[in-house]
ROTIKE-347721 format. One record per residue: residue in three letters; x, y, z of N, C-alpha, C in turn. Coordinates in Angstrom, 1 decimal, decimal comma, always signed. Each point is the difference from the previous one (the first is absolute). Last residue first. Layout:
ROTIKE-347721
R     r     n.c1     n.c2     n.c3    ca.c1    ca.c2    ca.c3     c.c1     c.c2     c.c3
R   Ala        X        Y        Z        X        Y        Z        X        Y        Z
...
END
This chain:
ROTIKE-347721
R     r     n.c1     n.c2     n.c3    ca.c1    ca.c2    ca.c3     c.c1     c.c2     c.c3
R   Unk     +3,4    -26,6     +2,8     +1,0     -0,3     -0,9     +0,9     -1,0     +0,6
R   Unk     -4,8     +2,2     +0,9     +0,7     -1,1     +0,6     +1,0     -0,4     -1,0
R   Unk     -2,4     +5,0     +1,4     +0,2     -1,0     -1,1     +0,9     -1,2     +0,6
R   Unk     -1,5     +4,2     +2,3     -0,9     -1,1     -0,1     +0,3     -1,2     -0,9
R   Unk     +2,6     +4,0     +0,3     -0,1     -0,5     +1,4     -0,9     -1,3     +0,1
R   Unk     +1,5     +3,5     -3,7     -0,1     -1,5     -0,1     +0,0     -0,7     +1,3
R   Unk     +0,1     +4,8     -0,3     -1,2     -0,4     -0,7     +0,0     -1,6     -0,2
R   Unk     +2,1     +3,3     +3,7     +0,5     -1,2     -0,8     -1,2     -0,5     -0,7
R   Unk     -0,4     +3,8     +2,7     +1,4     +0,3     -0,5     +0,5     -1,3     -0,7
R   Unk     -4,5     +0,1     +1,9     +0,2     +1,1     -1,0     +1,4     +0,1     -0,5
R   Unk     -2,3     -4,5     +1,7     +1,0     +1,1     +0,6     +0,1     +0,9     -1,1
R   Unk     -4,5     -2,9     +0,3     +1,2     +0,2     -0,5     +0,9     +1,0     +0,6
R   Unk     -4,1     -2,9     +2,3     +0,3     +1,2     -0,6     +1,4     -0,1     -0,6
R   Unk     -4,3     -3,6     +0,6     +1,4     +0,4     +0,4     +0,6     +1,2     -0,7
R   Unk     -5,2     +0,1     +0,9     +0,9     -1,0     -0,9     +1,4     +0,4     +0,6
R   Unk     -3,8     +1,2     +3,4     +0,6     +0,5     -1,3     +0,9     -1,3     -0,7
R   Unk     -4,4     +0,4     +3,7     +1,3     -0,6     -0,2     +0,4     +0,4     -1,4
R   Unk     -3,7     +2,8     +2,9     +0,4     -0,8     -1,2     +1,5     -0,5     +0,2
R   Unk     -4,6     +2,8     +2,5     +1,1     -0,8     +0,2     +0,4     -0,9     -1,1
R   Unk     -3,4     +4,6     +1,6     +0,3     -1,1     -1,0     +1,3     -0,5     +0,4
R   Unk     -2,2     +2,7     +2,9     -1,0     +0,1     -1,1     +0,3     -1,1     -1,0
R   Unk     +1,1     +0,9     +5,5     +0,5     -0,5     -1,2     -1,0     -0,1     -1,0
R   Unk     +0,3     +3,8     +3,9     -0,6     -1,3     -0,3     +0,5     -0,5     -1,4
R   Unk     +1,1     +4,1     +2,6     +1,0     -0,9     -0,3     -0,6     -1,5     -0,1
R   Unk     -2,1     +4,7     +0,8     -0,2     -1,2     +0,7     +1,0     -1,1     +0,1
R   Unk     +0,3     +4,1     -2,8     -0,5     +0,5     +1,4     -0,1     -1,2     +0,9
R   Unk     +1,4     -0,7     -4,6     +0,8     +0,9     +0,6     -0,3     +0,6     +1,4
R   Unk     -0,9     -4,9     -2,5     -0,9     +1,3     +0,0     +1,0     +0,9     +1,0
R   Unk     +2,4     -3,9     -3,1     -0,6     +0,4     +1,3     -0,7     +1,4     +0,0
R   Unk     +2,4     -4,4     -3,2     -0,7     +1,4     +0,0     -0,6     +0,1     +1,3
R   Unk     +4,3     -3,2     -1,9     -1,1     +0,1     +1,0     -0,5     +1,5     -0,2
R   Unk     +3,4     -4,1     -2,3     -0,5     +1,4     -0,1     -1,3     +0,1     +0,8
R   Unk     +4,6     -3,6     -0,2     -1,4     +0,4     +0,2     -0,2     +1,4     -0,4
R   Unk     +3,8     -4,5     -0,4     -0,4     +1,3     -0,2     -1,5     +0,5     +0,1
R   Unk     +2,8     -3,9     +2,9     -0,8     +0,2     -1,3     -0,4     +1,4     -0,2
R   Unk     +2,2     -2,1     +4,1     +0,9     +0,6     -1,1     -0,6     +0,3     -1,3
R   Unk     -1,9     -1,5     +4,4     +0,7     -1,2     -0,8     +0,8     +0,6     -1,1
R   Unk     -2,6     +2,9     +2,6     +0,9     -0,7     +1,0     +0,8     -1,2     -0,7
R   Unk     -1,6     +3,8     -3,3     -0,8     -0,6     +1,0     +1,2     -0,5     +1,0
R   Unk     +1,0     +4,1     -3,3     -0,1     -1,3     +0,0     -0,6     -0,5     +1,4
R   Unk     -0,6     +4,7     -3,3     +1,0     -0,6     +0,8     -0,1     -1,6     -0,1
R   Unk     -2,6     +5,0     -1,1     +0,7     -1,0     -0,7     +1,1     -0,5     +1,0
R   Unk     -4,8     +2,9     +0,8     +1,4     -0,6     +0,4     +0,4     -0,9     -0,9
R   Unk     -3,6     +4,5     +0,2     +0,3     -1,4     -0,7     +1,3     -0,4     +0,5
R   Unk     -4,2     +3,6     +1,2     +1,3     -0,3     +0,2     +0,2     -1,4     -0,6
R   Unk     -3,7     +3,5     -2,0     +0,3     -1,1     +1,0     +1,5     -0,1     +0,3
R   Unk     -2,1     +2,7     -3,5     -0,5     +0,6     +1,4     +0,2     -1,0     +1,1
R   Unk     +1,3     -1,0     -4,4     -1,3     +0,3     -0,1     -0,5     +0,4     +1,4
R   Unk     +4,6     -1,1     +0,6     -0,6     -0,5     -1,3     -1,6     +0,2     +0,2
R   Unk     +5,2     +1,0     +2,6     -1,3     +0,3     +0,0     -0,5     -0,3     -1,4
R   Unk     +4,1     -2,4     +2,9     -0,3     +0,9     -0,8     -1,6     +0,3     +0,0
R   Unk     +4,7     -2,7     +2,3     -1,3     +0,4     +0,2     -0,4     +1,2     -0,8
R   Unk     +3,7     -4,4     +0,0     -0,3     +1,4     -0,4     -1,5     +0,2     +0,4
R   Unk     +2,5     -3,8     +1,5     +1,0     +0,4     -1,1     -0,2     +1,5     -0,4
R   Unk     -1,2     -3,3     +4,5     -0,4     +1,1     -0,9     +1,0     +0,3     -1,0
R   Unk     -1,6     -4,5     +2,8     +1,2     +0,9     -0,1     -0,4     +0,9     -1,1
R   Unk     -3,4     -3,0     +3,5     +0,5     +0,5     -1,3     +1,2     +0,8     +0,1
R   Unk     -2,7     -2,1     +3,5     +1,1     -0,7     -0,3     +0,5     +0,3     -1,5
R   Unk     -3,6     +2,0     +2,9     -0,4     -1,1     -0,8     +1,1     -0,8     -0,5
R   Unk     +1,0     +3,9     +2,4     -0,8     -0,9     +1,1     -0,6     -1,2     -0,9
R   Unk     +2,3     +3,3     -2,4     +0,8     -0,8     +0,8     -0,7     -0,9     +1,1
R   Unk     -2,3     +3,0     -2,7     +0,6     -0,9     -0,8     +0,9     -1,0     +0,8
R   Unk     -1,9     +3,7     +2,0     -1,1     -0,9     -0,1     +0,6     -1,2     -1,0
R   Unk     +2,8     +3,7     +0,9     -0,2     -0,8     +1,1     -1,1     -1,0     -0,2
R   Unk     +0,8     +3,0     -3,4     +1,1     -0,9     +0,2     -0,1     -1,0     +1,1
R   Unk     -3,2     +3,4     -0,6     -0,2     -1,0     -1,1     +1,1     -1,0     +0,2
R   Unk     +0,1     +3,7     +2,7     -1,1     -1,0     +0,5     -0,2     -1,1     -1,0
R   Unk     +3,0     +3,6     -1,0     +0,6     -0,8     +1,1     -1,1     -1,1     +0,4
R   Unk     -1,2     +3,3     -3,2     +0,6     -1,1     -0,5     +0,7     -0,9     +1,0
R   Unk     -4,3     +2,8     +1,5     +1,3     +0,4     -0,5     +0,6     -1,4     -0,6
R   Unk     -5,2     +0,9     +0,0     +0,9     -0,5     +0,9     +1,3     +0,4     -0,6
R   Unk     -4,4     +2,8     -1,2     +0,9     -1,1     -0,4     +0,9     -0,4     +1,1
R   Unk     -3,4     +3,6     -0,2     -0,4     -1,3     +0,6     +1,0     -1,1     -0,3
R   Unk     +0,3     +4,4     -2,1     +0,1     +0,3     +1,5     -0,3     -1,3     +0,8
R   Unk     -0,6     +0,2     -4,7     +1,5     -0,1     +0,4     +0,1     +0,1     +1,4
R   Unk     -4,7     -1,7     -2,0     +0,6     +1,2     +0,2     +1,5     -0,2     +0,5
R   Unk     -2,4     -3,8     -2,8     +0,0     +0,5     +1,4     +0,8     +1,3     +0,0
R   Unk     -1,6     -4,2     -3,5     -0,3     +1,3     +0,2     +0,0     +0,5     +1,5
R   Unk     +2,0     -3,9     -3,8     -0,3     +0,3     +1,4     -0,3     +1,5     -0,1
R   Unk     -0,3     -4,1     -3,9     +0,5     +1,2     +0,4     -0,4     +0,1     +1,5
R   Unk     -1,4     -3,7     -2,6     +1,4     +0,1     -0,1     +0,7     +1,2     +0,5
R   Unk     -4,8     -0,8     -0,3     +0,6     -1,1     +0,7     +1,4     +0,0     +0,0
R   Unk     -2,7     +3,2     -2,3     +0,3     +0,4     +1,4     +0,6     -1,2     +0,7
R   Unk     -1,4     -0,1     -4,6     +1,1     +0,6     +0,2     +0,3     +0,3     +1,5
R   Unk     -4,1     -2,1     -1,1     +1,1     -0,9     -0,3     +1,3     +0,7     +0,0
R   Unk     -3,8     +2,5     +0,9     +0,2     -0,9     +1,1     +1,1     -1,0     -0,4
R   Unk     -1,3     +3,2     -3,2     +0,6     +0,7     +1,1     +0,3     -1,0     +1,2
R   Unk     -2,4     -1,5     -3,7     +1,4     +0,2     -0,5     +0,7     +0,7     +1,2
R   Unk     -4,7     -0,8     +0,6     +0,8     -1,2     +0,0     +1,5     +0,1     -0,3
R   Unk     -2,9     +4,0     -0,3     +0,1     -0,5     +1,5     +0,8     -1,4     -0,1
R   Unk     -1,7     +2,8     -3,9     +1,4     +0,0     +0,5     +0,3     -0,7     +1,3
R   Unk     -4,5     +0,3     -1,6     +0,8     -0,6     -1,0     +1,5     -0,1     +0,2
R   Unk     -3,0     +2,4     +2,8     -0,3     -1,4     +0,2     +0,9     -0,8     -1,0
R   Unk     +0,1     +4,7     -0,4     +0,6     -0,5     +1,4     -0,1     -1,4     +0,1
R   Unk     -2,2     +2,0     -3,7     +1,3     +0,0     -0,1     +0,8     -0,5     +1,2
R   Unk     -4,7     +0,6     +0,4     +0,4     -1,1     -1,0     +1,5     -0,2     -0,2
R   Unk     -1,6     +3,7     +2,5     -0,1     -1,2     +0,8     +0,3     -1,2     -1,0
R   Unk     -0,2     +4,1     -2,0     +1,1     +0,1     +0,9     +0,0     -1,4     +0,8
R   Unk     -3,7     +0,9     -2,8     +1,2     -0,4     -0,8     +1,3     +0,0     +0,8
R   Unk     -4,1     +1,4     +2,1     -0,1     -1,6     -0,4     +1,3     -0,3     -0,8
R   Unk     -0,5     +4,6     +1,0     +0,3     -0,6     +1,2     +0,0     -1,7     -0,3
R   Unk     -1,3     +3,0     -3,4     +1,5     +0,0     +0,3     +0,3     -0,8     +1,2
R   Unk     -4,6     +0,3     -1,2     +0,8     -0,7     -1,0     +1,5     +0,0     +0,3
END
């Protein structure tokens, strides 16, 4: 009885775990590529890096593409495979809250 209950709980939680795993990266730190490799990969793609950070165990690049459009790219830390690529809305200048206003 206890064994079948454990199996049922595992099966019930499996879809939720799979959904969460899509956005997260799971790699031992010993296997991670250095930040310099991330910056080099970005340059090879024509991206300008504003910031490299770690989010949900993945590298995340905030920067611009070759055309100057703001981008956010999530990379697997060990393979540098692109997991997610998003074009961002026009960013506001943090020092000028009215930078997007058309006065």
